[in-house]
C-alpha positions in Angstrom: 282.2 -44.8 -120.3 284.5 -41.9 -120.4 288.1 -42.6 -119.9 287.5 -46.2 -120.7 290.0 -48.2 -123.0 287.1 -50.1 -124.4 283.9 -49.3 -124.8 281.2 -51.9 -126.5 277.6 -51.2 -127.0 274.8 -53.5 -128.3 277.5 -55.4 -130.2 276.3 -58.7 -132.0 277.9 -61.2 -134.3 275.8 -63.5 -136.8 276.9 -65.9 -139.6 273.8 -65.7 -141.8 270.9 -66.5 -139.9 272.8 -67.9 -137.1 273.3 -65.5 -134.1 276.7 -66.4 -132.3 276.3 -63.5 -129.5 274.2 -60.1 -129.4 273.6 -57.4 -127.2 277.2 -57.4 -125.6 277.9 -54.2 -123.8 280.6 -53.5 -121.5 283.6 -50.9 -120.7 287.3 -51.5 -119.9 289.0 -48.8 -117.9 292.9 -48.1 -118.2 294.6 -50.8 -115.6 291.6 -53.0 -115.3 291.9 -56.8 -115.4 288.8 -58.6 -117.0 288.2 -61.9 -117.6 285.7 -63.5 -120.0 284.2 -66.9 -119.5 281.4 -68.8 -120.9 280.3 -72.0 -122.7 282.3 -73.4 -125.5 281.0 -72.3 -128.6 279.5 -68.8 -127.5 281.9 -66.9 -129.1 284.7 -65.8 -126.7 287.5 -65.8 -129.1 285.4 -64.3 -131.8 284.6 -61.4 -129.6 288.4 -61.0 -128.7 289.0 -60.9 -132.3 286.4 -58.3 -132.9 288.1 -56.3 -130.2 291.4 -56.3 -132.1 290.0 -55.6 -135.2 290.4 -59.1 -136.6 286.9 -59.9 -137.2 283.9 -57.7 -138.1 280.7 -58.0 -136.1 277.0 -57.6 -137.5 276.1 -54.7 -135.3 276.3 -52.2 -132.5 279.7 -50.3 -131.8 283.0 -50.9 -130.5 285.6 -48.1 -129.4 289.2 -48.5 -128.2 290.7 -45.3 -126.8 287.7 -43.2 -128.5 288.8 -44.9 -132.1 285.5 -46.3 -133.8 287.1 -49.8 -135.0 283.8 -50.1 -137.3 284.7 -46.9 -139.5 288.3 -48.0 -140.1 289.3 -50.0 -143.3 291.7 -52.8 -143.2 295.1 -50.7 -143.5 293.8 -48.3 -140.7 293.1 -51.3 -138.5 296.3 -52.9 -139.1 298.3 -49.8 -138.2 296.2 -49.1 -135.2 296.6 -52.8 -133.9 300.4 -52.5 -134.4 300.6 -49.4 -132.2 297.6 -50.1 -129.6 297.3 -53.8 -129.1 299.3 -56.7 -127.8 298.4 -60.5 -127.9 299.0 -63.5 -125.6 298.0 -66.5 -127.4 297.5 -70.3 -126.1 300.2 -71.7 -128.6 303.0 -68.8 -127.9 303.3 -67.8 -131.5 306.9 -67.2 -131.2 308.9 -67.2 -134.3 311.5 -70.5 -134.2 313.9 -68.8 -136.2 314.5 -65.6 -134.3 316.2 -65.9 -130.9 314.1 -64.6 -127.7 315.3 -60.6 -127.8 314.3 -60.5 -131.5 310.8 -62.0 -131.1 310.4 -59.7 -128.1 311.7 -56.5 -130.1 309.4 -57.4 -133.2 306.7 -55.1 -132.4 309.3 -52.2 -132.0 310.9 -53.0 -135.3 307.5 -53.1 -137.1 306.7 -49.6 -135.7 310.0 -48.4 -137.3 312.0 -48.0 -134.0 315.7 -48.2 -134.3 318.1 -51.0 -132.9 319.4 -48.3 -130.3 315.8 -47.8 -129.0 315.0 -51.3 -129.2 317.6 -53.2 -127.2 317.0 -51.3 -123.7 313.5 -51.6 -124.3 313.7 -55.5 -124.7 316.3 -56.0 -122.0 313.8 -54.1 -119.5 311.1 -56.7 -120.6 313.3 -59.6 -120.3 314.0 -58.7 -116.6 310.4 -57.9 -116.0 309.3 -61.2 -117.0 312.1 -63.4 -115.4 314.2 -64.2 -118.6 317.0 -61.8 -118.0 320.1 -63.4 -119.5 318.2 -65.2 -121.9 317.7 -63.0 -124.8 320.1 -64.9 -127.2 318.5 -68.1 -126.8 316.2 -69.8 -129.6 312.7 -70.5 -129.0 313.4 -74.3 -129.0 315.8 -74.1 -125.9 313.0 -72.5 -123.9 310.4 -74.6 -121.6 306.7 -73.5 -122.5 306.2 -71.5 -119.0 309.2 -69.3 -120.6 307.7 -68.9 -124.1 304.6 -67.8 -122.8 306.9 -65.1 -120.8 308.5 -64.1 -123.9 305.1 -64.1 -125.5 303.8 -61.4 -122.6 307.0 -59.6 -123.1 306.4 -59.3 -126.8 303.0 -58.3 -126.1 303.7 -55.3 -123.8 307.0 -54.3 -125.3 305.4 -51.1 -127.4 303.3 -50.2 -124.3 299.8 -50.8 -125.7 296.8 -49.7 -124.2 294.9 -53.1 -124.7 296.3 -56.4 -124.2 294.1 -59.4 -125.3 294.9 -62.9 -123.9 293.3 -66.0 -125.3 293.7 -68.9 -123.0 297.2 -68.0 -122.3 297.8 -70.7 -119.9 296.0 -73.4 -121.5 299.2 -75.5 -122.3 300.7 -75.0 -118.8 300.8 -76.8 -116.0 299.3 -75.4 -112.5 302.1 -74.1 -111.2 303.8 -72.6 -114.6 300.2 -71.1 -115.5 300.6 -69.4 -111.8 303.6 -67.7 -112.6 303.0 -66.7 -116.1 299.4 -65.2 -114.7 301.9 -63.4 -112.3 303.9 -61.9 -115.0 301.1 -60.8 -117.1 299.0 -59.2 -114.4 302.0 -57.6 -113.1 303.4 -56.1 -116.2 299.9 -55.0 -117.5 299.1 -53.0 -114.1 302.4 -51.5 -114.3 301.9 -50.2 -117.6 298.3 -49.1 -117.0 297.1 -51.1 -120.0 293.7 -52.7 -120.1 293.8 -56.7 -120.1 291.2 -58.7 -121.5 291.5 -62.5 -120.8 289.6 -65.4 -122.5 289.6 -68.4 -120.4 288.1 -71.5 -119.7 290.1 -71.7 -116.2 288.6 -70.6 -113.1 291.9 -70.5 -111.4 292.8 -67.8 -114.2 289.5 -65.9 -114.0 289.5 -65.6 -110.3 292.7 -63.2 -110.6 290.4 -60.6 -112.6 289.3 -57.3 -111.2 286.0 -58.5 -112.8 284.7 -61.4 -114.6 282.1 -61.2 -117.4 280.0 -64.3 -118.5 279.4 -64.2 -122.0 276.0 -65.8 -123.5 274.2 -65.9 -126.6 272.2 -63.0 -125.2 275.0 -60.7 -124.0 277.1 -60.4 -120.6 276.2 -61.3 -117.4 278.8 -59.3 -115.0 280.3 -60.7 -111.9 278.3 -64.0 -111.9 278.3 -66.4 -109.2 280.8 -69.1 -110.5 282.5 -69.6 -107.4 284.9 -66.8 -108.4 286.7 -65.3 -105.6 287.0 -61.4 -105.8 289.8 -59.7 -103.6 
């Protein structure tokens, strides 16, 4: 689809003779929030890893911002990922020896930004996710919900075109999960990034603009799962 951030056509993933999924085709537009649901073991996280250039697929094509990920080598993928993708994981993956501000600013540091450029951007993200004044704290001084908001700020600080979230509320209680989803959706919408969320949570999925149900034979769009759409 012209103008889309992600464009997938006929994607398949196999391990030997075993097909994880096949015939996966869909596009995601700028500013769109798409949730991917499906049974355990159907390959939701594998599909997410393919979109991040972290896993190879068996057939089909995968383009992000017009870039053919299948044509890139590992070094090119690593540089593309550093610039264009933000990740939010269930387990937070913040670095315990860095303070909150350093964790959030890490993507900018890896891109070669200078401290004078990093500090104002980090401060803006701290405020955006409700962590203003906590930049000097270490991760072990934060709650689970605060840690996930650190992860969201880190995922968005370098203004990526694509944000990939894998069960970001899986370790959180319902009230905290709602606040984390509020922050994730608000900030990705504000930046115009495409947000793709893999989740088992119907509560999280019903916040999406569109729901894709991944099966071994492809994806079903906007399936009836009790998901409410605005």
